[in-house]
N, C-alpha and C positions, 0 to 999 in steps of 0.2 A: 766693820767686821774686824775681829781680832783673831789671832791664833791662840788656841788653848791646848794645854797639855794635861791629859788625865793620867794619873799615876796610881797604880794599885797600892794601897796602904797595907792590906792584909791579903797577900796572894794565896795564903793557905786556907782562907775562909771557905766554907762549904759551898757558898753561892757561886764561886768560880768553877767548881767541878760540875755543877748542875747546869750552868748557862753558857759560859764563854770558852771558846777554843783557844783564847790567848790569855795566858796566865803569867802574871808578873812582868808584863811588858808595858812600857809607856806608849801612849798614842797621842797624836796631834791632829787637830782639825780646825777649820775656820768656822766661827759662829759669832752671834751677837753677844751672848753671855754664857755663863757656865751651864745653865739649864738647857739651852739649845745645844751646846757642845755635848753634854751627857746624852741627850736624845739622839743626836746624829751618830755618835759612836755606838750606842746600844743597838741602833738599827743596822748599822754597817757591819758590826762584828757578831751579830747573832740575831736569830729570829725570835719570835714569840714562843716561849716555852710553856707548855701546860703540863700540869701533873697528871698522872694516870688517874682516870676516874673509874669507879666501879662500873661494871656492866649494868645497864638498866634492867630492872626486874619486871617491868610491865610495858605494855605497848604505849607509845607516845610519852614515855616518861622523860622528863628533862634531865640531861646530863650536865652536871655542874663541874665545869672546868675551872681550875684554879691557876691564874696567871702568876708566874714567879717574877720577882723583881730582878731586873738586870743589875749586876754588880757595878756596871758603869754608871748607873743612875743613883747609886747609894753613896752618900757622902761619908758614911762610916767605914767603907772599905776602899773608896777611891777618891783621891784629891783632884781638884780641878783648878788650874791657875793659868793666867795669861803667860804665854811663852812664845816669843817670836824667833827663837833660836833654831827651830827645826820645822818650819812650816811646810805642809804638803801643797800640791797643786790645788787650785779651787775644786770643790766638789769631790774631794778625796779625803780619806783618813790615812795618815801615815803611821805605821807600826814600827816600834823600835826595831832596828835591824834593816830597815829600808823598804819593807813591803808596803804597798799601797792598796787600798780597797776603795771602790766607789761608794759615795754616800747614797743611802736609800732614804728618801724623804717620805713622810706620811702622806 
């Protein structure tokens, strides 16, 4: 396992306003690779967000929820690099500034 740092590249992107409560801050976590690091951070720092669906018009009509992509999982708005300079305790995500949050695994 390595320590990874995720850094927002575009903190003003609309996806941050829609999804994450942490904007423009770097985070660190332990993971096997960048994909796992992105998943861990996305789950620890925000739940699944769905867009508002229109009210169903008939009985038993399926409601189509649209899942939004977490900015932590998107390589175009967040970088991911190995970085052992500021590692959190195991099973935690460290947020720039010193706050820690427990990891939530699938």
